[in-house]
ROMILUM-49383 format. One record per residue (C-alpha): x, z negated, y negated; residue number from 0. Coordinates in nm, 3 decimals. Example, Ala and Ser with C-alpha at 12.3 -4.5 7.8 and 13.67 -1.06 7.14 Angstrom:
<pados>
<pado><c1>1.230</c1><c3>-0.780</c3><c2>0.450</c2><pos>0</pos></pado>
<pado><c1>1.367</c1><c3>-0.714</c3><c2>0.106</c2><pos>1</pos></pado>
</pados>
This chain:
<pados>
<pado><c1>0.333</c1><c3>1.510</c3><c2>-2.900</c2><pos>0</pos></pado>
<pado><c1>0.180</c1><c3>1.219</c3><c2>-2.998</c2><pos>1</pos></pado>
<pado><c1>0.012</c1><c3>0.942</c3><c2>-2.812</c2><pos>2</pos></pado>
<pado><c1>0.089</c1><c3>0.652</c3><c2>-2.612</c2><pos>3</pos></pado>
<pado><c1>0.411</c1><c3>0.600</c3><c2>-2.370</c2><pos>4</pos></pado>
<pado><c1>0.258</c1><c3>0.576</c3><c2>-2.003</c2><pos>5</pos></pado>
<pado><c1>0.553</c1><c3>0.412</c3><c2>-1.796</c2><pos>6</pos></pado>
<pado><c1>0.519</c1><c3>0.508</c3><c2>-1.389</c2><pos>7</pos></pado>
<pado><c1>0.893</c1><c3>0.350</c3><c2>-1.262</c2><pos>8</pos></pado>
<pado><c1>1.219</c1><c3>0.246</c3><c2>-1.378</c2><pos>9</pos></pado>
<pado><c1>1.514</c1><c3>0.392</c3><c2>-1.177</c2><pos>10</pos></pado>
<pado><c1>1.888</c1><c3>0.453</c3><c2>-1.148</c2><pos>11</pos></pado>
<pado><c1>1.976</c1><c3>0.769</c3><c2>-1.264</c2><pos>12</pos></pado>
<pado><c1>1.921</c1><c3>1.073</c3><c2>-1.028</c2><pos>13</pos></pado>
<pado><c1>2.050</c1><c3>1.444</c3><c2>-1.017</c2><pos>14</pos></pado>
<pado><c1>1.777</c1><c3>1.579</c3><c2>-0.843</c2><pos>15</pos></pado>
<pado><c1>1.481</c1><c3>1.756</c3><c2>-0.990</c2><pos>16</pos></pado>
<pado><c1>1.148</c1><c3>1.658</c3><c2>-0.990</c2><pos>17</pos></pado>
<pado><c1>0.876</c1><c3>1.865</c3><c2>-0.892</c2><pos>18</pos></pado>
<pado><c1>0.824</c1><c3>2.165</c3><c2>-1.150</c2><pos>19</pos></pado>
<pado><c1>0.456</c1><c3>2.180</c3><c2>-1.160</c2><pos>20</pos></pado>
<pado><c1>0.419</c1><c3>1.802</c3><c2>-1.126</c2><pos>21</pos></pado>
<pado><c1>0.208</c1><c3>1.632</c3><c2>-1.356</c2><pos>22</pos></pado>
<pado><c1>0.106</c1><c3>1.262</c3><c2>-1.458</c2><pos>23</pos></pado>
<pado><c1>-0.185</c1><c3>1.059</c3><c2>-1.593</c2><pos>24</pos></pado>
<pado><c1>-0.390</c1><c3>1.246</c3><c2>-1.838</c2><pos>25</pos></pado>
<pado><c1>-0.215</c1><c3>1.582</c3><c2>-1.715</c2><pos>26</pos></pado>
<pado><c1>0.103</c1><c3>1.552</c3><c2>-1.907</c2><pos>27</pos></pado>
<pado><c1>0.458</c1><c3>1.606</c3><c2>-1.716</c2><pos>28</pos></pado>
<pado><c1>0.668</c1><c3>1.313</c3><c2>-1.624</c2><pos>29</pos></pado>
<pado><c1>0.974</c1><c3>1.295</c3><c2>-1.835</c2><pos>30</pos></pado>
<pado><c1>1.297</c1><c3>1.055</c3><c2>-1.828</c2><pos>31</pos></pado>
<pado><c1>1.384</c1><c3>0.829</c3><c2>-2.073</c2><pos>32</pos></pado>
<pado><c1>1.743</c1><c3>0.718</c3><c2>-2.039</c2><pos>33</pos></pado>
<pado><c1>1.858</c1><c3>0.365</c3><c2>-2.189</c2><pos>34</pos></pado>
<pado><c1>2.146</c1><c3>0.176</c3><c2>-2.122</c2><pos>35</pos></pado>
<pado><c1>2.230</c1><c3>0.352</c3><c2>-1.803</c2><pos>36</pos></pado>
<pado><c1>1.859</c1><c3>0.311</c3><c2>-1.669</c2><pos>37</pos></pado>
<pado><c1>1.582</c1><c3>0.563</c3><c2>-1.652</c2><pos>38</pos></pado>
<pado><c1>1.205</c1><c3>0.482</c3><c2>-1.737</c2><pos>39</pos></pado>
<pado><c1>0.961</c1><c3>0.757</c3><c2>-1.617</c2><pos>40</pos></pado>
<pado><c1>0.712</c1><c3>0.758</c3><c2>-1.888</c2><pos>41</pos></pado>
<pado><c1>0.428</c1><c3>1.060</c3><c2>-1.989</c2><pos>42</pos></pado>
<pado><c1>0.243</c1><c3>1.082</c3><c2>-2.277</c2><pos>43</pos></pado>
<pado><c1>-0.154</c1><c3>0.978</c3><c2>-2.281</c2><pos>44</pos></pado>
<pado><c1>-0.392</c1><c3>0.956</c3><c2>-2.567</c2><pos>45</pos></pado>
<pado><c1>-0.475</c1><c3>0.626</c3><c2>-2.740</c2><pos>46</pos></pado>
<pado><c1>-0.829</c1><c3>0.738</c3><c2>-2.724</c2><pos>47</pos></pado>
<pado><c1>-0.815</c1><c3>0.644</c3><c2>-2.342</c2><pos>48</pos></pado>
<pado><c1>-0.523</c1><c3>0.382</c3><c2>-2.312</c2><pos>49</pos></pado>
<pado><c1>-0.581</c1><c3>0.179</c3><c2>-2.609</c2><pos>50</pos></pado>
<pado><c1>-0.621</c1><c3>-0.186</c3><c2>-2.493</c2><pos>51</pos></pado>
<pado><c1>-0.991</c1><c3>-0.165</c3><c2>-2.590</c2><pos>52</pos></pado>
<pado><c1>-0.999</c1><c3>0.159</c3><c2>-2.410</c2><pos>53</pos></pado>
<pado><c1>-0.860</c1><c3>0.040</c3><c2>-2.091</c2><pos>54</pos></pado>
<pado><c1>-1.068</c1><c3>-0.253</c3><c2>-2.087</c2><pos>55</pos></pado>
<pado><c1>-1.414</c1><c3>0.020</c3><c2>-2.087</c2><pos>56</pos></pado>
<pado><c1>-1.253</c1><c3>0.225</c3><c2>-1.853</c2><pos>57</pos></pado>
<pado><c1>-1.189</c1><c3>-0.088</c3><c2>-1.587</c2><pos>58</pos></pado>
<pado><c1>-1.622</c1><c3>-0.040</c3><c2>-1.559</c2><pos>59</pos></pado>
<pado><c1>-1.567</c1><c3>0.337</c3><c2>-1.454</c2><pos>60</pos></pado>
<pado><c1>-1.460</c1><c3>0.380</c3><c2>-1.090</c2><pos>61</pos></pado>
<pado><c1>-1.420</c1><c3>0.752</c3><c2>-1.139</c2><pos>62</pos></pado>
<pado><c1>-1.155</c1><c3>0.733</c3><c2>-1.421</c2><pos>63</pos></pado>
<pado><c1>-0.980</c1><c3>0.467</c3><c2>-1.247</c2><pos>64</pos></pado>
<pado><c1>-0.960</c1><c3>0.621</c3><c2>-0.913</c2><pos>65</pos></pado>
<pado><c1>-0.803</c1><c3>0.938</c3><c2>-1.108</c2><pos>66</pos></pado>
<pado><c1>-0.568</c1><c3>0.773</c3><c2>-1.268</c2><pos>67</pos></pado>
<pado><c1>-0.465</c1><c3>0.620</c3><c2>-0.989</c2><pos>68</pos></pado>
<pado><c1>-0.381</c1><c3>0.923</c3><c2>-0.774</c2><pos>69</pos></pado>
<pado><c1>-0.207</c1><c3>1.071</c3><c2>-1.083</c2><pos>70</pos></pado>
<pado><c1>0.013</c1><c3>0.753</c3><c2>-1.088</c2><pos>71</pos></pado>
<pado><c1>0.073</c1><c3>0.776</c3><c2>-0.731</c2><pos>72</pos></pado>
<pado><c1>0.166</c1><c3>1.136</c3><c2>-0.719</c2><pos>73</pos></pado>
<pado><c1>0.444</c1><c3>1.071</c3><c2>-0.987</c2><pos>74</pos></pado>
<pado><c1>0.534</c1><c3>0.782</c3><c2>-0.779</c2><pos>75</pos></pado>
<pado><c1>0.561</c1><c3>0.968</c3><c2>-0.460</c2><pos>76</pos></pado>
<pado><c1>0.749</c1><c3>1.264</c3><c2>-0.616</c2><pos>77</pos></pado>
<pado><c1>1.002</c1><c3>0.990</c3><c2>-0.741</c2><pos>78</pos></pado>
<pado><c1>1.054</c1><c3>0.862</c3><c2>-0.386</c2><pos>79</pos></pado>
<pado><c1>1.143</c1><c3>1.181</c3><c2>-0.237</c2><pos>80</pos></pado>
<pado><c1>1.487</c1><c3>1.190</c3><c2>-0.490</c2><pos>81</pos></pado>
<pado><c1>1.544</c1><c3>0.844</c3><c2>-0.577</c2><pos>82</pos></pado>
<pado><c1>1.478</c1><c3>0.499</c3><c2>-0.523</c2><pos>83</pos></pado>
<pado><c1>1.196</c1><c3>0.390</c3><c2>-0.771</c2><pos>84</pos></pado>
<pado><c1>1.127</c1><c3>0.068</c3><c2>-0.897</c2><pos>85</pos></pado>
<pado><c1>0.719</c1><c3>0.109</c3><c2>-0.968</c2><pos>86</pos></pado>
<pado><c1>0.558</c1><c3>-0.063</c3><c2>-1.246</c2><pos>87</pos></pado>
<pado><c1>0.170</c1><c3>-0.138</c3><c2>-1.258</c2><pos>88</pos></pado>
<pado><c1>-0.070</c1><c3>0.112</c3><c2>-1.334</c2><pos>89</pos></pado>
<pado><c1>-0.168</c1><c3>0.167</c3><c2>-1.674</c2><pos>90</pos></pado>
<pado><c1>0.189</c1><c3>0.010</c3><c2>-1.812</c2><pos>91</pos></pado>
<pado><c1>0.164</c1><c3>0.143</c3><c2>-2.185</c2><pos>92</pos></pado>
<pado><c1>0.388</c1><c3>0.081</c3><c2>-2.484</c2><pos>93</pos></pado>
<pado><c1>0.314</c1><c3>0.248</c3><c2>-2.859</c2><pos>94</pos></pado>
<pado><c1>0.601</c1><c3>0.465</c3><c2>-2.857</c2><pos>95</pos></pado>
<pado><c1>0.971</c1><c3>0.494</c3><c2>-2.703</c2><pos>96</pos></pado>
<pado><c1>1.101</c1><c3>0.229</c3><c2>-2.879</c2><pos>97</pos></pado>
<pado><c1>0.864</c1><c3>0.008</c3><c2>-2.710</c2><pos>98</pos></pado>
<pado><c1>0.954</c1><c3>0.137</c3><c2>-2.383</c2><pos>99</pos></pado>
<pado><c1>1.353</c1><c3>0.063</c3><c2>-2.486</c2><pos>100</pos></pado>
<pado><c1>1.268</c1><c3>-0.282</c3><c2>-2.595</c2><pos>101</pos></pado>
<pado><c1>1.087</c1><c3>-0.368</c3><c2>-2.270</c2><pos>102</pos></pado>
<pado><c1>1.381</c1><c3>-0.230</c3><c2>-2.056</c2><pos>103</pos></pado>
<pado><c1>1.640</c1><c3>-0.438</c3><c2>-2.227</c2><pos>104</pos></pado>
<pado><c1>1.415</c1><c3>-0.742</c3><c2>-2.209</c2><pos>105</pos></pado>
<pado><c1>1.406</c1><c3>-0.671</c3><c2>-1.804</c2><pos>106</pos></pado>
<pado><c1>1.744</c1><c3>-0.510</c3><c2>-1.770</c2><pos>107</pos></pado>
<pado><c1>1.896</c1><c3>-0.774</c3><c2>-1.557</c2><pos>108</pos></pado>
<pado><c1>1.583</c1><c3>-0.805</c3><c2>-1.329</c2><pos>109</pos></pado>
<pado><c1>1.540</c1><c3>-0.421</c3><c2>-1.324</c2><pos>110</pos></pado>
<pado><c1>1.900</c1><c3>-0.380</c3><c2>-1.225</c2><pos>111</pos></pado>
<pado><c1>1.890</c1><c3>-0.689</c3><c2>-0.936</c2><pos>112</pos></pado>
<pado><c1>1.573</c1><c3>-0.542</c3><c2>-0.787</c2><pos>113</pos></pado>
<pado><c1>1.685</c1><c3>-0.187</c3><c2>-0.809</c2><pos>114</pos></pado>
<pado><c1>1.997</c1><c3>-0.270</c3><c2>-0.626</c2><pos>115</pos></pado>
<pado><c1>1.823</c1><c3>-0.444</c3><c2>-0.351</c2><pos>116</pos></pado>
<pado><c1>1.606</c1><c3>-0.148</c3><c2>-0.335</c2><pos>117</pos></pado>
<pado><c1>1.857</c1><c3>0.113</c3><c2>-0.310</c2><pos>118</pos></pado>
<pado><c1>1.844</c1><c3>0.354</c3><c2>-0.013</c2><pos>119</pos></pado>
<pado><c1>1.502</c1><c3>0.145</c3><c2>0.103</c2><pos>120</pos></pado>
<pado><c1>1.160</c1><c3>0.244</c3><c2>0.134</c2><pos>121</pos></pado>
<pado><c1>0.847</c1><c3>0.055</c3><c2>0.233</c2><pos>122</pos></pado>
<pado><c1>0.627</c1><c3>0.126</c3><c2>0.567</c2><pos>123</pos></pado>
<pado><c1>0.301</c1><c3>-0.055</c3><c2>0.614</c2><pos>124</pos></pado>
<pado><c1>0.164</c1><c3>-0.130</c3><c2>0.964</c2><pos>125</pos></pado>
<pado><c1>-0.170</c1><c3>-0.225</c3><c2>1.017</c2><pos>126</pos></pado>
<pado><c1>-0.353</c1><c3>-0.377</c3><c2>1.323</c2><pos>127</pos></pado>
<pado><c1>-0.742</c1><c3>-0.355</c3><c2>1.385</c2><pos>128</pos></pado>
<pado><c1>-0.973</c1><c3>-0.473</c3><c2>1.680</c2><pos>129</pos></pado>
<pado><c1>-1.218</c1><c3>-0.196</c3><c2>1.705</c2><pos>130</pos></pado>
<pado><c1>-1.543</c1><c3>-0.341</c3><c2>1.618</c2><pos>131</pos></pado>
<pado><c1>-1.781</c1><c3>-0.441</c3><c2>1.894</c2><pos>132</pos></pado>
<pado><c1>-2.175</c1><c3>-0.486</c3><c2>1.875</c2><pos>133</pos></pado>
<pado><c1>-2.303</c1><c3>-0.836</c3><c2>1.823</c2><pos>134</pos></pado>
<pado><c1>-2.349</c1><c3>-0.944</c3><c2>2.227</c2><pos>135</pos></pado>
<pado><c1>-2.741</c1><c3>-0.969</c3><c2>2.104</c2><pos>136</pos></pado>
<pado><c1>-2.739</c1><c3>-0.631</c3><c2>1.987</c2><pos>137</pos></pado>
<pado><c1>-2.556</c1><c3>-0.476</c3><c2>2.280</c2><pos>138</pos></pado>
<pado><c1>-2.757</c1><c3>-0.322</c3><c2>2.582</c2><pos>139</pos></pado>
<pado><c1>-2.670</c1><c3>-0.500</c3><c2>2.909</c2><pos>140</pos></pado>
<pado><c1>-2.466</c1><c3>-0.236</c3><c2>3.152</c2><pos>141</pos></pado>
<pado><c1>-2.671</c1><c3>-0.057</c3><c2>3.337</c2><pos>142</pos></pado>
<pado><c1>-2.787</c1><c3>-0.227</c3><c2>3.704</c2><pos>143</pos></pado>
<pado><c1>-2.747</c1><c3>-0.544</c3><c2>3.537</c2><pos>144</pos></pado>
<pado><c1>-3.056</c1><c3>-0.619</c3><c2>3.308</c2><pos>145</pos></pado>
<pado><c1>-3.110</c1><c3>-0.974</c3><c2>3.239</c2><pos>146</pos></pado>
<pado><c1>-3.415</c1><c3>-1.093</c3><c2>3.456</c2><pos>147</pos></pado>
<pado><c1>-3.475</c1><c3>-1.433</c3><c2>3.318</c2><pos>148</pos></pado>
<pado><c1>-3.347</c1><c3>-1.666</c3><c2>3.024</c2><pos>149</pos></pado>
<pado><c1>-3.066</c1><c3>-1.808</c3><c2>3.225</c2><pos>150</pos></pado>
<pado><c1>-2.931</c1><c3>-1.460</c3><c2>3.324</c2><pos>151</pos></pado>
<pado><c1>-2.956</c1><c3>-1.336</c3><c2>2.983</c2><pos>152</pos></pado>
<pado><c1>-2.736</c1><c3>-1.637</c3><c2>2.861</c2><pos>153</pos></pado>
<pado><c1>-2.482</c1><c3>-1.571</c3><c2>3.110</c2><pos>154</pos></pado>
<pado><c1>-2.470</c1><c3>-1.239</c3><c2>2.977</c2><pos>155</pos></pado>
<pado><c1>-2.418</c1><c3>-1.366</c3><c2>2.634</c2><pos>156</pos></pado>
<pado><c1>-2.118</c1><c3>-1.595</c3><c2>2.747</c2><pos>157</pos></pado>
<pado><c1>-1.975</c1><c3>-1.339</c3><c2>2.923</c2><pos>158</pos></pado>
<pado><c1>-1.985</c1><c3>-1.075</c3><c2>2.649</c2><pos>159</pos></pado>
<pado><c1>-1.879</c1><c3>-1.373</c3><c2>2.400</c2><pos>160</pos></pado>
<pado><c1>-1.565</c1><c3>-1.465</c3><c2>2.613</c2><pos>161</pos></pado>
<pado><c1>-1.493</c1><c3>-1.095</c3><c2>2.632</c2><pos>162</pos></pado>
<pado><c1>-1.475</c1><c3>-1.085</c3><c2>2.265</c2><pos>163</pos></pado>
<pado><c1>-1.232</c1><c3>-1.360</c3><c2>2.221</c2><pos>164</pos></pado>
<pado><c1>-1.023</c1><c3>-1.220</c3><c2>2.496</c2><pos>165</pos></pado>
<pado><c1>-0.991</c1><c3>-0.924</c3><c2>2.286</c2><pos>166</pos></pado>
<pado><c1>-0.933</c1><c3>-1.130</c3><c2>1.950</c2><pos>167</pos></pado>
<pado><c1>-0.671</c1><c3>-1.301</c3><c2>2.151</c2><pos>168</pos></pado>
<pado><c1>-0.515</c1><c3>-1.015</c3><c2>2.268</c2><pos>169</pos></pado>
<pado><c1>-0.464</c1><c3>-0.863</c3><c2>1.917</c2><pos>170</pos></pado>
<pado><c1>-0.341</c1><c3>-1.151</c3><c2>1.752</c2><pos>171</pos></pado>
<pado><c1>-0.062</c1><c3>-1.171</c3><c2>2.052</c2><pos>172</pos></pado>
<pado><c1>0.011</c1><c3>-0.795</c3><c2>1.972</c2><pos>173</pos></pado>
<pado><c1>0.039</c1><c3>-0.802</c3><c2>1.631</c2><pos>174</pos></pado>
<pado><c1>0.273</c1><c3>-1.127</c3><c2>1.643</c2><pos>175</pos></pado>
<pado><c1>0.497</c1><c3>-0.956</c3><c2>1.894</c2><pos>176</pos></pado>
<pado><c1>0.475</c1><c3>-0.639</c3><c2>1.668</c2><pos>177</pos></pado>
<pado><c1>0.562</c1><c3>-0.820</c3><c2>1.324</c2><pos>178</pos></pado>
<pado><c1>0.859</c1><c3>-0.991</c3><c2>1.473</c2><pos>179</pos></pado>
<pado><c1>1.007</c1><c3>-0.677</c3><c2>1.645</c2><pos>180</pos></pado>
<pado><c1>0.966</c1><c3>-0.468</c3><c2>1.325</c2><pos>181</pos></pado>
<pado><c1>1.081</c1><c3>-0.757</c3><c2>1.082</c2><pos>182</pos></pado>
<pado><c1>1.399</c1><c3>-0.752</c3><c2>1.297</c2><pos>183</pos></pado>
<pado><c1>1.474</c1><c3>-0.395</c3><c2>1.216</c2><pos>184</pos></pado>
<pado><c1>1.374</c1><c3>-0.431</c3><c2>0.832</c2><pos>185</pos></pado>
<pado><c1>1.575</c1><c3>-0.575</c3><c2>0.540</c2><pos>186</pos></pado>
<pado><c1>1.247</c1><c3>-0.772</c3><c2>0.425</c2><pos>187</pos></pado>
<pado><c1>0.891</c1><c3>-0.773</c3><c2>0.538</c2><pos>188</pos></pado>
<pado><c1>0.595</c1><c3>-0.946</c3><c2>0.381</c2><pos>189</pos></pado>
<pado><c1>0.206</c1><c3>-1.020</c3><c2>0.500</c2><pos>190</pos></pado>
<pado><c1>-0.061</c1><c3>-0.914</c3><c2>0.283</c2><pos>191</pos></pado>
<pado><c1>-0.391</c1><c3>-1.073</c3><c2>0.359</c2><pos>192</pos></pado>
<pado><c1>-0.634</c1><c3>-0.909</c3><c2>0.613</c2><pos>193</pos></pado>
<pado><c1>-0.840</c1><c3>-0.603</c3><c2>0.445</c2><pos>194</pos></pado>
<pado><c1>-1.185</c1><c3>-0.655</c3><c2>0.383</c2><pos>195</pos></pado>
<pado><c1>-1.358</c1><c3>-0.340</c3><c2>0.614</c2><pos>196</pos></pado>
<pado><c1>-1.620</c1><c3>-0.335</c3><c2>0.299</c2><pos>197</pos></pado>
<pado><c1>-1.376</c1><c3>-0.244</c3><c2>0.071</c2><pos>198</pos></pado>
<pado><c1>-1.139</c1><c3>-0.057</c3><c2>0.286</c2><pos>199</pos></pado>
<pado><c1>-1.379</c1><c3>0.131</c3><c2>0.439</c2><pos>200</pos></pado>
<pado><c1>-1.161</c1><c3>0.129</c3><c2>0.810</c2><pos>201</pos></pado>
<pado><c1>-1.335</c1><c3>0.086</c3><c2>1.079</c2><pos>202</pos></pado>
<pado><c1>-1.236</c1><c3>-0.250</c3><c2>1.310</c2><pos>203</pos></pado>
<pado><c1>-1.130</c1><c3>-0.594</c3><c2>1.170</c2><pos>204</pos></pado>
<pado><c1>-0.755</c1><c3>-0.614</c3><c2>1.044</c2><pos>205</pos></pado>
<pado><c1>-0.567</c1><c3>-0.873</c3><c2>1.194</c2><pos>206</pos></pado>
<pado><c1>-0.207</c1><c3>-0.761</c3><c2>1.067</c2><pos>207</pos></pado>
<pado><c1>-0.175</c1><c3>-0.618</c3><c2>0.729</c2><pos>208</pos></pado>
<pado><c1>0.213</c1><c3>-0.601</c3><c2>0.676</c2><pos>209</pos></pado>
<pado><c1>0.483</c1><c3>-0.420</c3><c2>0.491</c2><pos>210</pos></pado>
<pado><c1>0.832</c1><c3>-0.332</c3><c2>0.581</c2><pos>211</pos></pado>
<pado><c1>1.127</c1><c3>-0.291</c3><c2>0.392</c2><pos>212</pos></pado>
<pado><c1>1.331</c1><c3>-0.045</c3><c2>0.580</c2><pos>213</pos></pado>
<pado><c1>1.665</c1><c3>0.192</c3><c2>0.515</c2><pos>214</pos></pado>
<pado><c1>1.600</c1><c3>0.557</c3><c2>0.511</c2><pos>215</pos></pado>
<pado><c1>1.893</c1><c3>0.578</c3><c2>0.771</c2><pos>216</pos></pado>
<pado><c1>1.671</c1><c3>0.388</c3><c2>1.010</c2><pos>217</pos></pado>
<pado><c1>1.347</c1><c3>0.487</c3><c2>0.938</c2><pos>218</pos></pado>
<pado><c1>1.288</c1><c3>0.708</c3><c2>1.226</c2><pos>219</pos></pado>
<pado><c1>1.357</c1><c3>0.439</c3><c2>1.482</c2><pos>220</pos></pado>
<pado><c1>1.160</c1><c3>0.194</c3><c2>1.310</c2><pos>221</pos></pado>
<pado><c1>0.866</c1><c3>0.464</c3><c2>1.306</c2><pos>222</pos></pado>
<pado><c1>0.948</c1><c3>0.494</c3><c2>1.698</c2><pos>223</pos></pado>
<pado><c1>0.918</c1><c3>0.104</c3><c2>1.769</c2><pos>224</pos></pado>
<pado><c1>0.554</c1><c3>0.123</c3><c2>1.598</c2><pos>225</pos></pado>
<pado><c1>0.451</c1><c3>0.434</c3><c2>1.799</c2><pos>226</pos></pado>
<pado><c1>0.573</c1><c3>0.269</c3><c2>2.123</c2><pos>227</pos></pado>
<pado><c1>0.281</c1><c3>-0.006</c3><c2>2.068</c2><pos>228</pos></pado>
<pado><c1>0.001</c1><c3>0.213</c3><c2>1.952</c2><pos>229</pos></pado>
<pado><c1>-0.166</c1><c3>0.241</c3><c2>2.273</c2><pos>230</pos></pado>
<pado><c1>-0.041</c1><c3>-0.105</c3><c2>2.429</c2><pos>231</pos></pado>
<pado><c1>-0.390</c1><c3>-0.271</c3><c2>2.448</c2><pos>232</pos></pado>
<pado><c1>-0.749</c1><c3>-0.062</c3><c2>2.486</c2><pos>233</pos></pado>
<pado><c1>-0.954</c1><c3>-0.124</c3><c2>2.189</c2><pos>234</pos></pado>
<pado><c1>-0.661</c1><c3>-0.241</c3><c2>1.941</c2><pos>235</pos></pado>
<pado><c1>-0.536</c1><c3>-0.006</c3><c2>1.678</c2><pos>236</pos></pado>
<pado><c1>-0.214</c1><c3>0.036</c3><c2>1.547</c2><pos>237</pos></pado>
<pado><c1>-0.170</c1><c3>0.205</c3><c2>1.222</c2><pos>238</pos></pado>
<pado><c1>0.136</c1><c3>0.308</c3><c2>1.011</c2><pos>239</pos></pado>
<pado><c1>0.165</c1><c3>0.426</c3><c2>0.656</c2><pos>240</pos></pado>
<pado><c1>0.440</c1><c3>0.540</c3><c2>0.438</c2><pos>241</pos></pado>
<pado><c1>0.708</c1><c3>0.582</c3><c2>0.348</c2><pos>242</pos></pado>
<pado><c1>0.615</c1><c3>0.433</c3><c2>0.017</c2><pos>243</pos></pado>
<pado><c1>0.801</c1><c3>0.351</c3><c2>-0.276</c2><pos>244</pos></pado>
<pado><c1>0.871</c1><c3>-0.034</c3><c2>-0.222</c2><pos>245</pos></pado>
<pado><c1>0.586</c1><c3>-0.174</c3><c2>-0.403</c2><pos>246</pos></pado>
<pado><c1>0.547</c1><c3>-0.491</c3><c2>-0.209</c2><pos>247</pos></pado>
<pado><c1>0.936</c1><c3>-0.604</c3><c2>-0.291</c2><pos>248</pos></pado>
<pado><c1>0.937</c1><c3>-0.468</c3><c2>-0.635</c2><pos>249</pos></pado>
<pado><c1>0.843</c1><c3>-0.806</c3><c2>-0.810</c2><pos>250</pos></pado>
<pado><c1>0.542</c1><c3>-0.662</c3><c2>-0.944</c2><pos>251</pos></pado>
<pado><c1>0.202</c1><c3>-0.799</c3><c2>-0.960</c2><pos>252</pos></pado>
<pado><c1>-0.005</c1><c3>-0.548</c3><c2>-0.792</c2><pos>253</pos></pado>
<pado><c1>0.102</c1><c3>-0.330</c3><c2>-0.421</c2><pos>254</pos></pado>
<pado><c1>0.086</c1><c3>0.034</c3><c2>-0.380</c2><pos>255</pos></pado>
<pado><c1>-0.262</c1><c3>-0.010</c3><c2>-0.228</c2><pos>256</pos></pado>
<pado><c1>-0.393</c1><c3>-0.148</c3><c2>-0.529</c2><pos>257</pos></pado>
<pado><c1>-0.265</c1><c3>0.087</c3><c2>-0.776</c2><pos>258</pos></pado>
<pado><c1>-0.429</c1><c3>0.357</c3><c2>-0.533</c2><pos>259</pos></pado>
<pado><c1>-0.768</c1><c3>0.214</c3><c2>-0.527</c2><pos>260</pos></pado>
<pado><c1>-0.729</c1><c3>0.161</c3><c2>-0.152</c2><pos>261</pos></pado>
<pado><c1>-0.751</c1><c3>-0.250</c3><c2>-0.149</c2><pos>262</pos></pado>
<pado><c1>-0.480</c1><c3>-0.416</c3><c2>0.067</c2><pos>263</pos></pado>
</pados>
């Protein structure tokens, strides 16, 4: 089949089979390209969509980007179920198999070091949110507490503002404590910038956006540690996602959520 070569990930050889009906970007099933004892997971994509010029044009097409990101992530997820992949950036494309092999040779030492570090490990994401409250000026007074004067109104505003500040302080304290606890159980951890709620669509203000590299054999214990904090403080939400391929620890320039179009 003609076309360019789209590369999803590099990994050590593995014996388990991928899902029989698995398709990748542009609907083409991924295949394994073996070179120097490493595996590149690739599929064919049309040059009309993945040439340098075409990709520049597609950057303006959010529907195309979302569909490509979903197909890319579908392959990474399938790989993560059977091995430890080192995921590459979305739309890593080469002219042919020879181009993929040259890339693998140029980065072979880095690939091997990173794969050895990631072996048997997955990424878990943990976010902490303060549930969004209406601004004090927009929040109605509690029943029986309607302001009867300007002074009373200002007093209620101060009380509401103080309550809001207390909630933020509790959230920051919980986030700090949780991050320290989870980091002690993980092999590595990284803090991402807080999510922009306008881009992520998540409710509330994000105060912790962290990723943890965790051995598969202790992942159940790690999940239980997160679950024990979920209802600690009313009005504060803890979200756990994963297990994912270790995007945040792969040394690539993007994260899983950026590849998937979710925004970090």
